[in-house]
C-alpha positions as CSV (number, residue, x, y, z in Angstrom):
1,M,22.7,28.0,28.1
2,D,24.7,30.7,26.4
3,E,22.0,33.4,26.1
4,T,23.9,35.3,23.5
5,W,22.6,32.8,21.0
6,L,19.2,34.3,21.4
7,D,20.5,37.7,20.3
8,P,20.4,38.0,16.4
9,H,23.1,40.7,16.6
10,V,25.8,38.3,18.0
11,P,27.7,36.9,14.9
12,V,28.1,33.2,14.6
13,D,31.6,32.1,13.7
14,L,34.0,29.2,13.9
15,D,35.2,30.2,17.3
16,N,31.8,29.5,18.9
17,C,29.9,27.3,16.4
18,A,30.7,24.2,18.4
19,R,28.4,25.6,21.2
20,E,25.7,26.7,18.8
21,P,22.3,25.3,20.1
22,I,21.0,24.6,16.6
23,H,17.9,22.9,17.9
24,I,16.5,26.2,19.3
25,P,17.2,28.7,16.5
26,G,14.1,30.8,17.3
27,S,13.1,30.9,13.6
28,I,12.0,28.8,10.7
29,Q,12.5,28.6,6.9
30,P,9.7,30.8,5.4
31,R,8.4,28.2,2.9
32,G,5.7,27.4,5.4
33,V,4.1,28.4,8.7
34,L,4.7,27.2,12.3
35,L,2.1,27.6,15.0
36,V,2.4,26.5,18.6
37,L,-0.8,25.6,20.4
38,D,-1.6,25.1,24.1
39,D,-3.9,22.6,25.6
40,D,-7.1,24.3,24.4
41,H,-5.7,24.9,20.9
42,T,-5.0,28.5,21.4
43,V,-2.1,29.9,19.4
44,V,0.8,30.9,21.8
45,Q,3.6,31.1,19.3
46,A,3.6,31.8,15.6
47,S,6.1,32.3,12.8
48,A,6.2,35.7,11.1
49,S,5.5,33.9,7.8
50,T,1.8,33.7,8.8
51,A,1.4,37.1,7.2
52,A,2.6,35.8,3.8
53,H,0.9,32.4,3.9
54,L,-2.3,33.0,5.9
55,G,-2.8,36.7,5.6
56,I,-2.6,37.4,9.3
57,D,0.3,38.9,11.3
58,A,1.9,36.6,13.8
59,A,1.2,39.0,16.6
60,D,-2.5,39.1,15.7
61,A,-2.6,35.3,15.6
62,L,-1.4,35.0,19.2
63,G,-4.1,34.3,21.8
64,R,-6.6,33.2,19.2
65,P,-8.1,29.8,18.6
66,L,-6.6,27.7,15.8
67,A,-9.9,27.9,13.9
68,D,-9.6,31.7,13.6
69,V,-6.1,31.3,12.0
70,V,-6.5,28.3,9.7
71,G,-10.3,28.0,9.4
72,T,-12.8,25.9,11.2
73,E,-12.7,22.9,8.8
74,A,-8.9,22.6,9.0
75,A,-8.9,23.0,12.8
76,E,-11.5,20.3,13.1
77,V,-9.5,17.9,10.9
78,I,-6.4,18.5,13.1
79,A,-8.4,18.0,16.3
80,A,-9.9,14.7,15.0
81,H,-6.4,13.6,14.1
82,L,-5.2,14.2,17.7
83,R,-8.1,12.3,19.2
84,A,-7.0,9.2,17.3
85,G,-4.2,8.9,20.0
86,G,-0.7,7.5,19.6
87,D,2.3,9.5,18.5
88,V,1.1,12.1,16.1
89,R,4.5,12.1,14.3
90,D,3.8,8.5,13.2
91,R,0.8,9.7,11.2
92,N,2.1,12.8,9.5
93,P,1.1,14.6,7.4
94,V,-2.5,15.6,7.9
95,L,-4.1,16.9,4.7
96,V,-6.2,20.0,5.4
97,H,-7.5,22.9,3.3
98,V,-6.5,26.3,4.4
99,Q,-8.2,29.1,2.5
100,G,-9.1,26.6,-0.2
101,V,-5.5,25.5,-0.7
102,P,-4.5,21.8,-0.1
103,T,-2.0,21.9,2.7
104,D,0.1,19.4,4.6
105,A,-0.2,19.9,8.4
106,V,2.8,18.3,10.2
107,L,2.3,17.8,13.9
108,H,4.6,17.0,16.8
109,H,5.0,17.7,20.5
110,P,8.3,19.6,21.2
111,P,10.8,17.9,23.5
112,G,10.7,19.2,27.0
113,A,7.3,20.9,26.4
114,E,5.1,18.0,25.4
115,H,2.0,19.9,26.6
116,L,2.4,22.1,23.6
117,L,1.5,21.1,20.0
118,V,3.6,22.3,17.0
119,V,1.6,22.6,13.8
120,E,3.6,23.2,10.6
121,L,1.8,24.0,7.4
122,E,3.2,23.5,3.9
123,A,1.5,23.6,0.5
124,A,0.6,20.0,-0.4
125,A,2.1,19.9,-3.9
126,G,3.6,17.1,-6.0
127,P,3.3,13.3,-5.8
128,R,2.3,11.8,-2.5
129,P,3.8,8.3,-2.0
130,L,0.9,6.9,0.0
131,E,-1.8,8.2,-2.3
132,H,-0.4,8.1,-5.9
133,T,0.3,4.7,-7.5
134,N,3.3,5.9,-9.6
135,T,5.3,7.2,-6.6
136,Y,4.5,4.1,-4.6
137,Q,5.7,1.9,-7.4
138,A,8.9,3.8,-7.6
139,V,9.6,3.4,-3.9
140,R,8.6,-0.3,-4.1
141,G,11.0,-0.9,-7.0
142,T,13.8,0.8,-5.1
143,V,13.2,-1.4,-2.0
144,G,13.4,-4.4,-4.3
145,A,16.6,-3.2,-5.8
146,L,18.1,-2.6,-2.4
147,N,17.2,-6.1,-1.3
148,R,18.8,-7.6,-4.4
149,A,22.0,-5.7,-4.0
150,S,24.9,-8.0,-3.0
151,S,27.6,-5.6,-2.0
152,L,27.9,-2.3,-0.2
153,E,29.0,-0.6,-3.4
154,E,25.9,-1.7,-5.1
155,L,23.8,-0.5,-2.2
156,Y,25.4,3.0,-2.4
157,A,24.9,3.2,-6.1
158,V,21.2,2.1,-6.1
159,T,20.3,4.5,-3.3
160,A,22.0,7.5,-4.8
161,R,20.3,6.9,-8.2
162,E,16.9,6.2,-6.8
163,V,16.8,9.0,-4.3
164,R,17.8,11.5,-7.0
165,A,15.1,10.1,-9.3
166,L,12.5,10.5,-6.5
167,T,13.5,13.9,-5.2
168,G,14.8,15.7,-8.4
169,F,18.0,17.1,-6.8
170,D,21.0,17.8,-9.1
171,R,23.3,15.7,-7.0
172,V,22.8,12.9,-4.5
173,M,25.7,11.5,-2.5
174,I,26.1,8.6,0.0
175,Y,28.4,9.9,2.7
176,R,30.0,7.5,5.1
177,F,31.8,8.4,8.3
178,D,34.9,6.8,9.8
179,A,35.5,6.2,13.5
180,D,36.5,9.9,13.9
181,Y,33.6,11.2,11.8
182,N,35.7,12.2,8.9
183,G,33.5,11.6,5.8
184,E,33.9,9.9,2.5
185,V,31.7,10.0,-0.6
186,V,31.1,6.3,-1.4
187,G,28.1,6.7,-3.8
188,E,26.9,9.4,-6.1
189,D,24.4,10.2,-8.8
190,R,24.6,13.7,-10.4
191,R,23.6,15.9,-13.3
192,A,25.8,15.1,-16.2
193,D,27.5,18.6,-16.3
194,L,28.6,18.5,-12.6
195,N,32.1,17.4,-11.6
196,S,32.2,14.2,-9.4
197,F,32.7,14.2,-5.7
198,F,33.0,10.4,-5.6
199,G,35.9,9.2,-3.4
200,L,36.5,12.6,-1.8
201,H,37.1,12.8,2.0
202,Y,35.8,15.6,4.2
203,P,37.0,16.4,7.7
204,A,34.9,15.8,10.8
205,T,34.8,19.6,11.5
206,D,32.6,20.1,8.5
207,I,29.7,18.6,10.6
208,P,30.1,19.7,14.2
209,P,29.1,17.3,17.1
210,Q,25.8,18.9,17.9
211,A,24.7,18.7,14.2
212,R,25.5,15.0,14.2
213,A,23.5,14.5,17.4
214,L,20.5,16.2,15.8
215,Y,20.8,14.0,12.7
216,E,20.5,11.0,15.1
217,R,17.1,12.3,16.4
218,N,15.6,13.8,13.3
219,W,16.4,11.8,10.3
220,I,15.7,14.3,7.5
221,R,16.4,18.0,7.0
222,L,15.5,20.2,4.0
223,I,16.9,23.6,3.1
224,S,14.7,24.6,0.1
225,D,16.5,27.9,-0.5
226,V,19.9,28.8,1.0
227,E,19.1,32.5,0.3
228,Y,16.1,32.3,2.6
229,V,15.5,35.1,5.2
230,P,14.7,33.3,8.5
231,S,11.1,33.9,9.7
232,P,11.3,34.6,13.5
233,I,8.9,32.8,15.9
234,V,6.8,35.4,17.7
235,V,6.0,34.5,21.3
236,A,3.0,35.7,23.4
237,D,5.1,36.1,26.6
238,P,8.9,36.2,25.7
239,Q,9.8,36.6,29.4
240,R,8.1,33.4,30.5
241,S,8.5,31.2,27.5
242,A,11.5,29.0,27.2
243,P,13.1,28.8,23.7
244,L,11.2,26.3,21.6
245,D,13.0,23.1,20.8
246,L,12.7,22.5,17.1
247,T,14.5,19.2,16.9
248,F,11.6,17.6,15.1
249,A,10.4,20.6,13.1
250,T,10.5,20.2,9.3
251,L,10.8,24.0,8.9
252,R,13.5,24.4,11.5
253,S,15.9,27.2,10.5
254,V,19.5,26.0,10.2
255,S,22.8,27.4,11.4
256,P,24.0,30.5,9.4
257,M,27.4,28.8,9.3
258,H,26.0,25.9,7.5
259,I,24.2,28.2,5.1
260,E,27.4,29.9,4.4
261,Y,29.2,26.6,3.9
262,L,26.6,25.6,1.3
263,Q,26.8,28.9,-0.4
264,N,30.6,28.6,-0.7
265,M,30.0,25.2,-2.4
266,G,27.6,26.9,-4.9
267,V,24.6,24.9,-3.5
268,T,21.2,26.6,-3.7
269,A,19.1,23.9,-1.9
270,S,20.0,20.9,0.1
271,M,18.5,17.9,1.9
272,S,20.1,15.4,4.2
273,I,18.8,11.9,5.3
274,S,20.4,10.1,8.2
275,L,21.9,6.6,7.9
276,L,22.0,5.0,11.3
277,K,23.7,1.8,12.6
278,D,22.9,0.6,16.1
279,G,21.3,4.0,16.8
280,R,24.4,6.0,15.9
281,L,25.0,8.2,12.9
282,W,26.8,6.0,10.3
283,G,26.5,8.3,7.3
284,L,24.2,10.6,5.3
285,I,22.3,10.7,2.1
286,A,23.3,14.3,1.0
287,C,21.2,15.9,-1.7
288,H,22.4,19.2,-3.4
289,H,20.7,21.5,-5.9
290,Y,22.6,24.1,-7.9
291,S,20.0,25.7,-10.2
292,G,17.8,27.6,-7.7
293,P,15.5,26.8,-4.8
294,W,14.1,23.2,-4.6
295,A,11.4,22.0,-2.3
296,P,10.3,18.4,-2.7
297,P,6.8,18.2,-1.0
298,Y,6.4,16.4,2.3
299,G,5.2,13.2,0.7
300,V,8.4,12.8,-1.4
301,R,10.6,13.7,1.6
302,A,8.8,11.0,3.6
303,A,9.4,8.5,0.8
304,A,13.1,9.5,0.7
305,E,13.3,9.1,4.5
306,F,11.8,5.7,4.2
307,L,14.4,4.7,1.7
308,G,17.1,6.0,4.1
309,S,15.7,3.7,6.8
310,V,15.6,0.7,4.4
311,L,19.2,1.5,3.4
312,S,20.2,1.7,7.1
313,L,18.8,-1.7,7.7
314,R,20.4,-3.2,4.6
315,L,23.8,-1.6,5.4
316,V,23.8,-3.3,8.8
317,A,22.7,-6.6,7.3
318,Q,25.3,-6.3,4.4
319,V,28.1,-5.4,6.8
320,E,27.2,-8.5,8.8
321,E,26.9,-10.6,5.7
322,D,30.3,-9.4,4.5
323,R,31.9,-10.1,7.9
324,I,30.5,-13.6,7.9
325,A,31.6,-14.2,4.3
326,A,35.1,-12.9,5.1
327,A,35.2,-15.3,8.1
328,R,34.2,-18.2,5.8
329,R,36.7,-17.2,3.2
330,V,39.6,-17.4,5.7
331,G,38.1,-20.5,7.4
332,A,40.3,-22.9,5.5
333,E,43.5,-21.1,6.3
334,L,42.5,-20.8,10.0
335,A,41.5,-24.4,10.1
336,G,44.9,-25.3,8.5
337,L,46.7,-23.4,11.2
338,V,44.7,-25.0,13.9
339,A,45.2,-28.5,12.3
340,A,49.0,-27.8,12.3
341,S,48.8,-26.9,16.0
342,R,47.6,-30.4,16.8
343,A,51.0,-32.0,16.1
344,E,52.1,-32.1,19.8
345,D,55.6,-32.9,18.8
346,V,55.9,-29.4,17.2
347,P,55.8,-26.3,19.4
348,L,52.7,-24.3,18.8
349,A,54.5,-21.1,17.9
350,E,56.5,-23.0,15.3
351,A,53.4,-24.7,14.0
352,L,51.6,-21.4,13.4
353,T,54.6,-19.9,11.6
354,G,55.5,-22.9,9.5
355,D,54.3,-21.1,6.3
356,D,53.1,-17.7,5.1
357,T,49.4,-18.2,6.1
358,L,49.6,-15.8,9.0
359,L,51.0,-13.1,6.6
360,T,48.5,-13.6,3.8
361,L,45.6,-13.5,6.2
362,M,46.4,-9.9,7.1
363,A,48.5,-8.7,4.2
364,A,51.3,-8.2,6.7
365,D,55.1,-8.0,6.2
366,G,55.9,-10.0,9.3
367,A,54.5,-11.9,12.2
368,I,55.6,-12.9,15.7
369,V,54.0,-15.7,17.8
370,R,54.6,-16.4,21.4
371,A,52.9,-19.5,22.7
372,H,53.7,-21.6,25.8
373,G,56.6,-19.3,26.3
374,E,58.3,-20.0,23.0
375,V,58.7,-17.4,20.3
376,A,58.7,-17.9,16.5
377,T,58.6,-15.5,13.6
378,V,57.7,-15.5,9.9
379,G,58.4,-12.8,7.2
380,C,60.2,-9.6,8.1
381,A,60.5,-9.5,11.9
382,P,63.0,-7.1,13.4
383,P,65.5,-8.0,16.2
384,G,63.2,-6.1,18.7
385,A,60.5,-8.7,18.5
386,G,60.4,-9.2,22.2
387,A,59.7,-5.5,22.8
388,L,56.8,-5.5,20.4
389,L,55.3,-8.6,22.1
390,E,55.6,-7.0,25.5
391,W,54.0,-3.7,24.3
392,A,51.1,-5.5,22.8
393,V,50.4,-7.6,25.9
394,S,50.8,-4.5,28.1
395,Q,47.8,-2.7,26.4
396,G,45.4,-4.9,28.3
397,S,43.1,-5.7,25.3
398,E,42.4,-8.9,23.4
399,V,43.0,-7.0,20.1
400,V,45.6,-4.3,19.8
401,C,45.8,-2.1,16.6
402,T,47.9,0.8,15.5
403,T,48.9,2.2,12.1
404,S,51.5,4.5,13.6
405,L,53.8,3.2,16.4
406,A,55.6,6.6,16.1
407,Q,52.5,8.3,17.4
408,D,51.2,5.7,19.8
409,A,54.5,4.3,21.2
410,P,57.4,6.7,20.1
411,G,60.0,5.0,22.3
412,L,59.2,1.6,20.8
413,A,59.1,3.0,17.3
414,A,62.6,4.4,17.8
415,A,63.8,1.0,18.8
416,V,62.3,-0.8,15.8
417,P,62.3,1.7,13.0
418,E,61.5,-1.0,10.5
419,V,57.9,-1.3,11.9
420,A,55.2,1.4,11.3
421,G,52.0,-0.5,12.1
422,L,51.0,-3.4,14.4
423,L,48.0,-5.6,14.9
424,A,48.0,-8.1,17.7
425,V,45.8,-10.5,19.6
426,T,46.8,-11.4,23.2
427,L,46.4,-14.9,24.6
428,P,46.3,-16.4,28.0
429,S,49.6,-16.5,30.0
430,D,50.9,-13.3,28.3
431,D,51.2,-15.1,24.9
432,A,50.4,-13.2,21.8
433,V,50.2,-13.2,18.0
434,V,51.6,-10.0,16.4
435,W,51.4,-8.8,12.8
436,L,53.7,-6.1,11.5
437,R,53.7,-3.7,8.6
438,R,56.3,-1.4,7.2
439,E,55.7,2.3,6.5
440,A,53.5,2.9,3.5
441,V,53.3,6.2,1.6
442,Y,49.7,6.6,0.3
443,D,47.4,9.4,-0.9
444,V,44.1,10.6,0.5
445,D,41.9,12.8,-1.7
446,W,40.1,15.5,0.2
447,G,37.3,17.9,-0.8
448,G,39.5,20.9,-0.1
449,D,42.5,21.2,2.2
450,P,41.3,19.9,5.6
451,R,44.0,21.9,7.4
452,N,42.9,25.2,5.9
453,K,39.2,25.0,6.6
454,E,38.3,28.6,7.5
455,I,38.7,32.1,6.1
456,A,38.6,35.5,7.7
457,R,35.7,37.7,6.7
458,G,35.1,41.4,7.6
459,E,31.8,42.6,8.8
460,G,32.0,46.3,9.5
461,E,34.6,46.7,12.2
462,E,34.4,43.0,13.1
463,V,36.5,40.2,11.7
464,R,35.2,36.7,12.1
465,L,36.1,33.2,11.0
466,S,33.9,31.7,8.3
467,P,33.7,28.3,6.5
468,R,36.3,27.5,3.9
469,K,35.6,28.4,0.3
470,S,37.8,25.9,-1.5
471,F,36.3,22.5,-2.2
472,D,38.6,21.5,-5.1
473,R,40.1,18.0,-4.9
474,W,43.2,18.2,-2.6
475,R,45.6,15.3,-2.3
476,E,47.4,14.6,1.0
477,T,50.4,12.3,1.0
478,V,50.4,10.3,4.3
479,R,53.8,9.3,5.7
480,G,55.1,7.7,8.9
481,S,52.2,5.2,9.0
482,S,51.4,1.7,7.7
483,L,48.4,1.0,5.5
484,P,45.3,1.1,7.7
485,W,44.2,-2.2,9.2
486,T,40.6,-2.7,8.2
487,E,37.7,-3.6,10.5
488,E,37.5,-7.0,8.7
489,Q,41.1,-7.7,9.4
490,A,40.6,-6.9,13.1
491,E,37.7,-9.2,13.2
492,I,39.7,-12.0,11.5
493,A,42.4,-11.5,14.0
494,A,39.8,-11.8,16.8
495,L,38.5,-15.0,15.1
496,L,42.0,-16.4,14.9
497,R,42.5,-15.6,18.5
498,G,39.6,-18.0,19.3
499,H,41.2,-20.7,17.2
500,V,44.7,-20.3,18.8
501,V,43.1,-20.3,22.3
502,E,41.4,-23.4,21.2
503,A,44.6,-24.9,20.0
504,L,46.1,-24.2,23.4
505,Y,43.3,-26.2,25.0
506,L,43.4,-29.0,22.5
507,R,47.0,-29.7,23.4
508,G,45.8,-31.0,26.7
509,R,44.1,-34.4,26.6
510,R,42.0,-33.8,29.6
511,D,40.6,-30.6,28.2
512,A,39.9,-32.4,24.9
513,R,37.9,-35.0,26.8
514,A,36.0,-32.3,28.6
515,A,35.1,-30.6,25.4
516,E,33.8,-33.8,24.0
517,V,31.6,-34.3,27.1
518,L,30.3,-30.8,26.8
519,Q,29.5,-31.2,23.1
520,R,27.6,-34.4,23.7
521,S,25.6,-32.8,26.5
522,A,24.4,-30.1,24.0
523,L,22.6,-32.8,21.9
524,P,19.3,-34.3,23.0
525,A,19.4,-37.8,24.4
526,Q,16.3,-38.7,22.4
527,L,14.0,-37.0,19.9
528,P,10.3,-36.4,20.6
529,E,7.7,-39.0,19.8
530,V,4.6,-37.3,18.4
531,P,1.8,-39.2,16.6
532,G,1.8,-38.4,12.9
533,W,5.3,-36.8,13.0
534,S,8.8,-38.2,12.7
535,F,12.3,-36.8,13.4
536,E,15.7,-37.6,12.1
537,A,18.9,-35.9,13.2
538,R,22.6,-36.4,12.3
539,Y,25.7,-34.8,13.7
540,S,28.9,-35.4,11.7
541,P,32.2,-34.1,13.2
542,A,34.9,-32.4,11.3
543,D,37.9,-34.1,9.9
544,G,39.8,-35.8,12.7
545,N,36.7,-36.0,14.9
546,R,37.4,-32.6,16.3
547,V,34.7,-31.3,18.6
548,G,32.9,-28.4,16.7
549,G,30.4,-25.8,17.3
550,D,27.3,-27.4,15.7
551,W,24.3,-28.4,17.9
552,Y,20.7,-29.3,17.4
553,D,17.6,-29.7,19.6
554,A,14.0,-30.9,19.4
555,L,11.5,-30.9,22.2
556,E,7.8,-30.9,22.8
557,L,6.6,-27.6,24.5
558,P,4.1,-27.4,27.3
559,D,1.3,-26.3,24.9
560,G,1.9,-29.3,22.6
561,R,3.8,-27.6,19.9
562,L,7.2,-28.9,18.6
563,A,10.3,-26.8,18.8
564,V,13.2,-27.7,16.5
565,A,16.5,-25.7,16.5
566,V,19.9,-26.0,14.8
567,G,22.8,-23.7,15.7
568,D,26.5,-23.2,14.9
569,V,29.1,-21.6,17.2
570,T,32.3,-20.4,15.6
571,G,35.3,-22.5,16.4
572,H,36.1,-25.9,17.8
573,G,37.1,-27.4,21.1
574,L,36.3,-26.5,24.7
575,A,35.3,-22.9,24.1
576,A,32.8,-23.8,21.3
577,A,31.4,-26.8,23.2
578,S,30.9,-24.6,26.3
579,T,29.1,-21.9,24.2
580,M,26.9,-24.3,22.4
581,G,25.8,-25.9,25.7
582,K,24.9,-22.5,27.2
583,L,23.0,-21.6,24.1
584,R,21.1,-24.9,23.9
585,N,20.1,-24.7,27.6
586,G,19.2,-21.0,27.4
587,L,17.0,-21.6,24.4
588,R,15.2,-24.5,26.1
589,A,14.5,-22.3,29.1
590,L,13.1,-19.5,27.0
591,L,10.9,-21.8,24.9
592,V,9.5,-23.7,27.9
593,S,8.8,-20.6,29.9
594,G,7.7,-18.2,27.1
595,A,4.2,-17.1,26.3
596,A,2.5,-18.8,23.3
597,Q,2.1,-15.5,21.4
598,Q,5.2,-14.4,19.5
599,L,7.2,-17.3,21.1
600,V,9.8,-17.6,18.3
601,A,10.7,-13.9,18.2
602,T,10.7,-13.6,22.0
603,A,12.9,-16.6,22.4
604,V,15.4,-15.4,19.8
605,R,15.5,-11.9,21.3
606,G,16.1,-13.4,24.7
607,L,18.8,-15.7,23.6
608,D,20.5,-12.7,21.8
609,D,20.4,-10.8,25.0
610,V,22.0,-13.7,26.9
611,M,24.8,-14.0,24.3
612,R,25.4,-10.3,24.2
613,V,25.8,-10.0,27.9
614,T,27.4,-13.3,28.9
615,M,29.3,-14.3,25.7
616,P,30.2,-11.0,24.0
617,D,33.3,-12.4,22.3
618,E,31.6,-15.4,20.7
619,M,29.7,-15.6,17.4
620,A,26.9,-18.0,16.7
621,T,24.0,-18.6,14.3
622,L,20.6,-20.1,14.9
623,L,17.6,-21.5,12.9
624,L,14.5,-22.1,15.1
625,A,11.1,-23.4,14.0
626,V,8.0,-24.0,16.2
627,V,5.4,-26.3,14.7
628,D,1.8,-27.0,15.7
629,P,1.5,-30.8,15.1
630,A,-2.3,-30.6,14.8
631,T,-2.4,-28.1,11.9
632,G,1.2,-28.2,10.5
633,E,1.4,-24.4,11.0
634,A,5.0,-23.4,11.6
635,E,6.7,-20.2,12.7
636,Y,10.5,-19.8,12.2
637,A,13.3,-17.3,12.6
638,R,16.8,-17.3,11.0
639,V,19.6,-15.5,12.9
640,G,22.7,-15.3,10.8
641,H,22.0,-18.9,9.7
642,L,21.4,-20.7,6.4
643,P,17.8,-20.9,5.2
644,L,15.1,-23.5,6.0
645,I,14.3,-26.2,3.4
646,V,10.5,-26.9,3.1
647,L,9.5,-30.4,1.8
648,A,6.2,-30.5,-0.1
649,A,3.8,-33.5,0.0
650,D,5.3,-34.8,-3.3
651,G,8.8,-34.6,-1.9
652,E,9.8,-31.4,-3.9
653,A,12.2,-29.3,-1.8
654,S,12.2,-25.5,-1.8
655,W,13.5,-22.6,0.4
656,A,11.4,-20.9,3.0
657,G,10.9,-17.1,2.7
658,P,14.0,-14.9,3.0
659,V,13.6,-14.1,6.7
660,G,16.9,-13.4,8.5
661,V,18.9,-11.0,10.7
662,A,22.4,-10.7,12.0
663,P,24.0,-13.5,14.1
664,L,23.3,-13.9,17.8
665,G,24.7,-11.1,19.9
666,Y,24.1,-8.6,17.0
667,V,20.3,-8.7,16.7
668,A,18.7,-5.2,16.7
669,G,15.1,-4.9,17.7
670,T,12.5,-7.6,17.4
671,P,13.6,-10.4,15.1
672,E,11.5,-11.0,11.9
673,T,9.8,-14.3,11.7
674,G,8.3,-16.3,8.9
675,R,5.2,-18.6,8.7
676,L,4.3,-21.6,6.6
677,T,2.3,-24.7,6.8
678,V,3.7,-28.2,6.6
679,P,1.3,-30.3,4.5
680,P,0.6,-34.0,5.2
681,G,3.6,-35.9,3.7
682,G,5.7,-32.7,3.8
683,G,8.5,-31.7,6.2
684,L,11.2,-29.2,7.2
685,V,15.0,-29.5,7.0
686,L,17.3,-27.6,9.3
687,F,21.1,-27.8,8.7
688,T,24.5,-26.2,9.2
689,D,27.0,-24.9,6.7
690,G,29.3,-27.9,7.1
691,L,26.8,-29.8,5.0
692,I,27.2,-27.6,1.9
693,E,30.7,-26.1,2.1
694,R,32.9,-27.5,-0.7
695,R,36.2,-26.2,-1.7
696,E,36.2,-24.2,-4.9
697,T,32.4,-24.5,-5.2
698,P,30.2,-21.3,-5.0
699,L,27.8,-21.2,-2.1
700,V,24.8,-20.8,-4.4
701,E,25.7,-24.0,-6.3
702,S,26.2,-26.0,-3.1
703,L,22.8,-24.8,-1.8
704,S,21.1,-25.9,-5.0
705,T,22.8,-29.3,-4.8
706,L,21.5,-29.8,-1.3
707,R,18.0,-28.8,-2.2
708,D,18.0,-31.1,-5.2
709,A,19.3,-34.0,-3.0
710,F,16.4,-33.6,-0.6
711,S,13.9,-33.3,-3.5
712,G,14.7,-36.9,-4.5
713,G,13.2,-38.3,-1.3
714,A,16.5,-40.1,-0.3
715,P,17.1,-41.0,3.3
716,L,19.0,-38.5,5.4
717,D,22.2,-40.5,5.6
718,A,22.2,-40.9,1.9
719,V,21.8,-37.1,1.4
720,I,24.6,-36.3,3.7
721,A,26.9,-38.8,2.0
722,A,26.1,-37.4,-1.4
723,V,26.5,-33.7,-0.6
724,R,29.2,-33.5,2.1
725,D,32.8,-32.8,1.1
726,P,34.9,-35.5,2.7
727,R,37.7,-32.9,3.0
728,S,35.6,-30.5,5.0
729,T,37.2,-28.9,8.0
730,D,33.8,-28.1,9.6
731,D,31.3,-30.3,11.4
732,A,27.9,-30.8,9.8
733,T,24.4,-31.2,11.3
734,A,21.0,-31.8,9.8
735,V,17.5,-32.3,11.3
736,V,14.5,-33.5,9.3
737,V,11.0,-33.2,10.6
738,R,8.3,-35.0,8.6
739,R,4.5,-34.9,8.8
740,G,2.8,-38.3,8.2
């Protein structure tokens, strides 16, 4: 460790701020008190703010029992709270009365010194979400609004508006990072007289790496007054005490560089809430105040943090939903390309470039395809096409992407000056599909010039580098690059790769027969025979009897319960058939060997692990239900799949509760499950999207049509004939389980 950071006389500047250990500042913000206790609740460290808040000097508090410092009643409440066991952070705050004042006691064990207990004390003012109905209602309403949001933009707007209403800050922004941690303001709610920051970009250097790491561990941070004077932590034995890690401290003092940055922006108070995706910092909810100090009480901050957690989950779900929706939107074009590739009298490269579909999929200017050794082009493809193909294949990745050949391959860029950006998918036998874009001149709006981000400031005889002062909108004109390839376009390219690889296989009759055998092996030879219950199942292949990715299963478990599953693997042919077979067999093994308790969640979690490790490039969905035939009680889970239809005793059909997570391979944590009871005469319907996809018909309308068809009590074959689009390019599966 650089010990100079413990010396308050050493200035912090931009030359050394990247090494600043901001988790051990040695001081707190003085709006409260920090006490550190040893095993017998003796105070071994105390913030200097004890004098102002508790009427006792920090030095006098050291070595004394907690009861002497905060009072016997408060100390007993804290001790009782600790005896309850578990992680004390999960049950913060503890309401105590110190010198007759209601006070929030916030407890945690510091990292690396878990034998110590940190007690932070703040006045318990303002609404408390878990105790006051009005605040709880506000939070509940916000959660409902987030769940109803159907786009990322709507999620951002709802969160900014509701967090500002909850916390009272003058401005609340939703701040999203790109792959390099440059930030963009994608949502904002502000006081009417403030200028907008919406759409502005900020360089990654505004939030250094160690600050981002801290945001991933402690999801909320409040600076109630940027003009605060840090309250140092007084230690009983400085020579033997390691610096206290304040990662989880609510009062932790912040970097003086960050304080100066906020002051330069005119901010008087700030609060940040982390937004995480897969455990990594995805963005921030940034709250700014301009009209003086602002200190939302702990309860309000906890509610805001909860909303940040909900938004994080909804963001992940929405991104996945958007990705799946995008894949479905391009499904017809992809299917058309694959259908064209079936004409064995036409070379595959020529079949894929027969029209502009490849270009419209990616908004590209040109495309090159090499398949089975033959090359074909569409759109604007330069004479150096061969060199572009070789470079893409040489990168050793299934998906290759660059917006600037001049930067990533200057020699190649000089040979093909017409091309600025390239997106490619590589295929077996050094074949590839390559999309090309010309140079695009476009503007990026920054919150200040990102290349002029520091100023020189004199301090006596010293001159140091300080944060930039200008935050006015600054427009950068980008040249020498193509328009950026989006993440969705890269995913579509990867999806197309699967289809093209499939087409390569489908051109071999032997492989086509092997795919058919695999697909048939993924379906049960017979359905269970259980007294009082009946099963019907149908699998309808896509147009042309192509082997698809649909599968279903039904079996009786060792404990007598019934397991029914329907799944869908993206793609067709040998690869999809192989994947569905692996998934079906894997799920059977997990269901048969799993414990009775939480069987559905455990099986889905296990199958997700199997797919993540053994089939990382595949995408699949699953709907699983386990039914007790004696009681009709059912537990179900939906993993990226369409919902479950529940049939009532009178034949009326309805949707099961909105339980669902990302597709297989992308599940985070324990999957959520739903429960229901199948009444006598009722039943369950599990199906795949090929049953409801109709060209030019909205998904919601198709789902309603399917539900209404089952409500009429018609036989399964009649329902399928009535609702399925005969022009569908996707296979369709349905399983109906009825209770007698």
